N, C-alpha and C positions, 0 to 999 in steps of 0.2 A: 504494500500500500504506500502511496506516495502523493506528492504534489507535483504537477507538471506545468510548465509554461514555455512559450516559445514565440519567435517572431520570424516572419518570412518577408525578406526585403531584397529588391534588386539594386538598391542605391546606397545602403549603409555599409560601412567597412566591417571587416571581420572582428576587429577590436570592439567596435560599437555594439555589434550583435552580441558578443560575449558579455559585455557590461550590462546590456539591457536584460538578457536572459538571466544573468546572475542576480540582478536586483529583483526581478519578478519572482524568481524561485525563493529568494530570502523571505518574501512575505508569506510563503507557504511552509515555513519551518515547522509549524505545529503538525502538518500532515506528514512530515518526514524529518524527524530530529536527528536521525542516525548518521546521515551523510548528505552532502550537497555536491552535485555534479553539474558541469557546464560543458557544452560542446558547440562548435560552430564550423561552418564552411563558408563558401563565398556568398551564400544567400540566406542561410538559416542559422538561428541561434536557439538552442534547446537548453532549458534549465530544469533541474530535477532535485527534489527534496525527498530523501529516502527514509522510509520506515522499514527496516530490515526484518523480513518474516521468513523467507526461504532463501537458503544459501547466504549466510551472514558474512561471508568472506568478500574480499575485494572483487572476486569474479562476478558478483551480483550487482556491482555499481553501474549506475546509469548517468547520462545517456549511453546506450550500448550499440555497437556496430556489429554487423554480421561478419563472419569469418572471411567472406569474400570481399568485404569492404563496400559493397554496393549500398546496403541499407543501414540506416541509423535510426534508432527508436527512442522515444521518450515516453515511458509507459507507467500508468497508474493502475493498480489493481492486482488481481491474482488469476492465473490460469490453473484451475484445480486439477485438471487431467494432464498436467505437464509430464508426469512420469510415463504415462501411456504414449503421449506424443513424442517424448524423447526416445522411446523404444523404436518407434517408426523411423526416426532419423538415424538411429544406430543401425537399423536393418539396411539402410542405404549407405552405410559406411561413413556417416557424418559424425565426427568426433566432437563432443561438447567440452568446452574448456572448464565449465563449472557445473553447478547443480541448480541454477535458478530457472524459474518459469519464464522470465523475460528472455533468456538466451534461447530456450526451447521455442518460444514464439517467433523470435526474429530469424532463427535458422529455418523454421517451418515456412516463414514468408519467403525466404531466399530459395528454398528447395521446391515448394509447392505453389507459390504465388499467394498474394494477400487474401483473395477471396476464399481460396481453399483452406488456408490457415485459420481464418476467422470461423468458417463453417465447422471446422474440427474442434475448435477451442470451446471449453466449458469454463465460464468464469465471469468475473465482473471487471470491466476495464474501460479506460479511455487512453488515447495515445496520439502522438504526432509521429509520423514516419517520413523520413527523407530517402528518396531514391536518387542516388548520385548519378546513375546512368542516364535517366530521363529528366533530371533536374526538376523533380516533381515532389510535392508534399501532399501527404494524405492525413486527414484527421478521422478518427473512428471512435465508436462508443459501443458498449456491450448491449446485448439484446433487450434486457429489461430495464435499462437506464439506472443501474445501481451507482455507477461512477459518473461524476459531472464533467462537462466540457463546454466552456464558453469560448466564443470567438468573435472577432470583429475587425474593423479597419481603423487604423490610427495613423494619420499622416501618410496615407497611401500604402501602408504596410499591413499585412495580415498578422494578427496576434491571437494567441489562444492560451487558456489557463484553466486550472481546476477550479479557481475561485475568482470572483470579480476583483478582489482587492489587488491582485497582481497587476492589473491594468493601470492602477494609480501610479505605478513606477515608470510608466512610459513617458518619455520626454514630450511635453506639450499635450498630455492627455486632458481631454475635456469631454464631458458627456452630460446630456440633459435627460430628464425623466421622460420616458415614453408613456404618454397618457392612456393609450390603448392598453398597454401592459398593466398600468395602474388600475384601470377599470376591471380587467380580468382578475387582477390580484384581489381587489376588495370583494369581487363576486365569489371567487373560489378559494380564497385565502392562500393561494400560491400563484406565481406567474407561470402559466402553461407554456411548455416548449412548443415552438422554437423561440417564442418571445423572450425578451429580457427587459428588466426595468430600465436599463440604460439604452437610450435611442442609438441605433446603429450597431448594437451588439446582439448576439443570438446565442441560443443553446442548441447544440447539435442533438437531433432526435435520437432516441435509442435505436439500436440495430441498424445504424447507417454509417456511411463514410462520405466524405467529400474530398476532392482532390483537384490539383491544378498545377500549372507551371508558372503562374504569376499570382500575386495576391488577389487581384480583382476576380480572376477566374475562379479561385477557390471560394471566395466570399459570395459570389453571385450564383454559384452552381447549386442545383437541386440535390439534396442528400440522396444517396443511392442506398436502398435497403438490401441487406444481405440475408435478412430473416424477417418474416411478417407474422404479427400476432394472429391475424385472421386465418392464416393457413397452418397454424401450429396444431397439428393433430398426429395421433398414432392410430394404428389400425385396431388394436385390441387393448382395452384398458379395464383392469379389474382391481379391486381393493388389495388382493394378495400381491398383484404385480406392483402396485403402488408402494407397498411396504418394502419390497425388495429394492425398488428404485431409490427410495428415500435412504435406505441403509447404505447403498453403494455411493450415493451422492454425499451423504454426511461423512462417510469414511474418507472421501477425497477432500472434503472441506475441513477435515481435522488435521490435514497435513500442515505441519508448521515446525519451524526450528526454534520457536519461542513459546512460552506458556500460553495455553488456550483455555477458554471457558465458555459458558453459555448464559445468556440473559434468561431469567426465569420469572415470569409474572404469575404463574399458576394457572394461566388460561390454556386452552386447547393447544394452540400452535407452539408456544414455547415449551410446554410440558412434553409434547411429542418429540420435539427436537432434542430436548434434554434426555428423554427416555432412550432414544435411539443412540445418542452419543454415549450414554452410560453403558448401554449394551455392547458397544464396540470397544470400550475401554477396560483394561485390567484393573485400573485404579480409580478411586472416586474422582469424578470430574469436578471442576470448580463451577458453581452457579452463583448468580448475583441478582439481587432484587432490591428495590427501595420501596418503603412504605410511607404512609402519611399519618400524621396525628389525627387528621380528619377521617373518621371511620368510613364515611361514604365514598372516599377515594382510595381506601387502603386495601390492597390485594396481598399484602405481605404474608398474612397467615395462610392463604391458599398456596402460595409459593413454598412456604416453609413445610406444609404438609406433603407436597409433591417431593421436595428435596429429601425429607426424612424417609419417605417410602423408598425412594430410589437409592438412598445412601450417598448423596453427593456431598461435596465439601462446600457448604452453603455460607454465603456472606450476605448479610442483610443490614440495611441502613434506613432507619426511620427518620425522615427529614421533617423539619419544622418550617414554619412560614418564612423565617429569615433566610433559610438556605435557598428558597426559591426566589424570594423578593430581591435578594442581593444579586441574583443572576439577570434580572430583567434588563438592566441597562447595558449588559454585555452582549445582548443578542445580535445587534448589527455587526459586531466584529466577528461573531461566530458564523452567522448565516449569510452575511455579505449581500444578500438580496432580500428585500422584504419577504417575510414568511409568517403566516398567520395561524399556524397550527399550534395551539398552546401546549400540546404534549411535548413540544420541543424543550420545555423547562425540565420536567422530570427525566427525559431522555438524556439531556446533557449532564445532569447530576449523576444519573446511573452510569454513564460512560466514564465520568471522572473517578467514581468509586472503583469501577471495574479495572481501570488502567493501573491502579495501585497494586493489583495482583496478577494480571495477565496482560498480554499485548494483542491477543486475538480473541474475539468472542462471537459465537454463533447466535442467531436470533430466529424467531418464528415468523418474521415478517413475510407477508404474502398469502397466508392461509385464508384470510377473509375474502380477498379478491378472487382467489382461485377456486375456493370451495364453498362459496355462498355463506359467508359469515356475518355480513352486516344486516342489522335490522331494517335498514332502509329498503333492502331488496324485498323483504316480506311485506313491509308496510306499503310500498308502491304497488306491488302486485295485488295486495288486498284491496287497495283503493280502486285500482283498475278493474278488478273482477266484480267488486260490489256495485260500483257506480256505472259500470258498463251495461248493466241490466236495466238501467233507468232510461226512459225515452229522452232524447235530446232536449225537447222544449222544457221538460221538468228540470233537467240538469242545469240548463242555462238560467232558469229562474232561481235555482239554489245558488248558483254562482253570483248572480246579481245581489241576492240577499246577504251572502257572506261579505261581499265587497262593500256593503253599506257601512261596515265598521272596520276599524284597523285591527291588526292582530293584537295589539296591546289592549284595545277595548274589549275584544272577545275574551282575552285572558282574564281581564278584571271581572267581567260578568260571570265567567265560569268559577272563578275563585270565591265568589259570593254565594255559590250554591251550597246548601247544607250538605254535610258529608255524606248522608245516606242517599242523596240524589247524585252526588258526584262520583260515588264508588271509589275505586283506586284513583288517586289524584294524578292528572296528566300535567306534567310540566310544560309551560309555554303552550297552553292549549290553542291560543290564537294562531301561533305559527303552524300548528298541526292542521288547522283548517285551510291554510293557504293552498297546499297541494290539491286538496279536495275541490277548492274553488277553481283552480286551473283546469283540472280534469273535467269538471262540470261544464266549463266553458269550451269544451271540445278540443283541448290540447292533445296533440299526438304523443306517441310514446317518447320521442326524443325530447319534446318540450316538457313533459311531465318529469322525466329523469333529470333534465337540466335544472328544473325548479327545485328538486330535492337536493341537488348539489350546492345551490347558491346560498350564500349568507346574505348578501345584498342582492335582492331580486332585480332591481333596476339600477345598476351601477352608473348608468349615464346621468341619473339624477343626483348622484353623489359626487362624481368626479367632474370638475370643470373641464369641458372640452373632451369628455370621455364618451364611450359608446358601450353598448351591450353586445359583447362578443360571446359566442357560444362555441365551446370545444366539442359539443355533441352533434351539431347539425350535420346531417348526411352520413353519420357513422353507424347507424343501426342497420344491421344486415337483415334481409328478409327471411333468411333460412334459420334464424335464431329466435328463441323465445324472448320475451321482454326481460326476464331475469338474466338470461345468458348475455343479452346485449348490455345490460347494466354492468355485469361482472367484467366483460371484455373491455368496456370503456374505462372502468375503474383501473384495470390493469394497464391500459395505455397511458392514462393521464394521472389519476390520483395516486396510483402506486409509485410511478416514476417521479412525478413532480412534487408530491407531498411526502409520502412515507419515506421514500429513499433519500430525499433531500434532508428530511429531519434526521434520519439515522446517520447519513454520511457526515453532515456538518457537526452533529453532536459528538460522534465518536472520534472524528479526525481532529476536532478541537482539543481532544484529550490525548492525541497520538495513539488511538486505539483502532484496530482494524475490526470492523463488523462484517460478518458473512451471513448470508441468508440462503440456506440450502433449499427452501421451498421455492426460491426464485431461480434455481438452476433451470436452464431452458428445456432440458429433457423432462423435468418435473412439470414445468408449465405445459408443455405439449401433452403430456399424459393427463394432467388435470383437466385440460380443455376437451379431452376426448371422453371423459366420464359423463354420462347423461345427467341432466339436471335433476331428474327424479331420484338419482342415487346420491346426490349431494344434499338434498333438502327434503324434509317431510314434516308436515304439521307444525310449521314455525320453528323447526330445529334445523340448522345448517351444519356444514362441515362433517357430514355423516361418515365419509371415508376416513377422515383423520381421527374422528372419535373411535371408530371401530378398531383402528390400529392401536390407538393410545390405551384403550381398555385392556389390551393384552399386557400392558406394562404397569398401569396405575389403576387401582380400583375406581369404578365408575362414580361411587359416592364421593370420592375426593375431588373429582373433576366437574361433575354436573352442577351448574349454578348459573344464574343470570350473568350475561357478559358485562364486564365493566370496561369503560374506556380508560386510557392512560392519561388522565387529565388532572387539573388542579382547580380549586374553587375560586376562579377568577371573579365570578359574580359577586362574591362576598368581599374579596380583597379590593375590588374597584371602589367599593363603598367605605372601605376602612383603610388598611395599610397602604394601598396604592392610590388613594384618592387624590393626594397632592400631585402625584406624578401625572395622573389623568387630567386633573384641572389645568396643569401647566401645558401639556401637549394638545389639549382640546379646547383651549381658550379661544374665544372668537377673534381676539386680536392676532394670535399666532396663526390661526387658520387663514384669516383674511390676508395677512402679510405674505404668506407662502403661496396662496392662490391655487392650490390643487383641489381643495374640497369645497363643496357647497356648504357654507358656514351654517346656514339655518338647519340643514339636514343633520349635520353632526351634532350641533348643540341640542337639537330636539332629542336625538338618540341618547346623548349623554345625560341629559336632564331626566329622561324617562327612566334610565337605569339607576342613576344616582338616587332618585326619589324612592326607588323600590317598586315602582308601578309595573316594571317589566324587567325581564332578564335579557339584556342586549349584549352579553359578554362576547359573543362570537363576532358580531359586526364591529364592536368597539376594538377588539383585540387586533384585528387587521389594520384598522386606522392607526392605532397606537404604535404598532410595530413599524408601520411605514413612517410615522412621525419621528420615532426614535432613530430609524435608519437615515432619514433625511437630515436629522441633526448631526449624526455621525459623519455622513458623507459631505456635509457642508453645502448642501443645495439650498 
């Protein structure tokens, strides 16, 4: 795992290229504190910050050139099947100088070609590759978007890096906020690929490469896909076959020359990965969890029960409010681009604790998207099924009636109902009515799903000069069910741009490598081939994972309502974080900056602050952008 940066220029001297690449790589020291490497030729400067995981010797240093001298690579990530790929090279009498996965990759590129090498590789990665023979640079990214890669043009030169902060080291760097990207951010709480919060810069989409012989050609080229989500299928998929595949995948991802462990929340996904890891290990594996003093947010007891049953070496940290609150103002430096998923806070703290004990940690990320784990899948399907039976004129009348009041007003009415009428209380009742209103108004499947995703339903009303951009439009396939379309789109966008961003930045800020075996592309292809009715039944998802897990951990330890990895922001905004919110959301500050509709923000903040509504999610995105804006000096 590493940080990479580079510049491609036909006009700068070799010395200047070295200096720029070196300065960019220095900003990524947290991603790779073990070594720093710089390489340049007549047109390219590569900078590398190394976190040594496999082959800790000098033979694993980067940037690395192929034995033939034609190719040089600046690589971030891991190739988990490097031993198997190395055997194929040896069968062709290609001798390896060391034992690193990077060397195996670049020699595979040299021997078999880039596309064949990428198709054979199983791993997470981003890279810059120089072909000296054709004077051509290629940028590439892994299939599921686990590792980041930003790129753009600065002073006519192509630049790329693992994080945006590296670009601030470029001579004459200047960038303004892209208001379309800001609109998408407040809507979805992340900036969806290929957009970037900085105008003129982009994120390379997962499973693609771009290449060219000059800077403009690379920047303007359409990314070329070497793997496609929609075509990810295998012929036969069974639960027994899935267990076998997961065991072989986790065995590969446990390969490391440094201490390794596993995040354990006590939920289905992390408990399964932990169970399979422990079954493959002769000694107790290390497991890590954090808990909260607020019981509604605390899963630590469940993680402890799983760890005790499996016999892992378990480390637990119960964090208090101050641990989280002290982290809030660090977020722009950690995440580098505005990021509005509040579970970034506990994930960062968990990574810091874990790094004190190990250098590599496996996680259960991906189980919800691949195996139907989110309640929104069930809720959306239920809304669609129930209201689909109602004639259109009646549905439209219901929609008009719901729209007569705001979500806050509906929540207030609902909260006044006597308990015996209200039954089990529904949090944010008014917000739950909104999707019903949209469906009643004859929204199609894509529009309904997009509505479930959005925090700010009409971002163009919030962002000055903004617009309502949809990542969903045109993406629902006709041959997939509504739930299958939701899962596939979550895998394409939410998983890559939210979950993986959260985990990558949090873990790498602590110089910790996080690996997600459920996101191995072979596992993804297998999961997408299992019929939906074998993943979900009667409101219960992830059936294949549950059935495997019950072989290792008793069902009574596992089965319970799903908890999110969140923090009580709604309370903190009215107490410990109130001054911070008041400062960032003041009308004077907002008006001076000119990015947000002042009346909309102030109304939202006043509604939350008074306790009339819970607007924590909408506010968190605005607050994280405001904090980022302050840090970047815009």
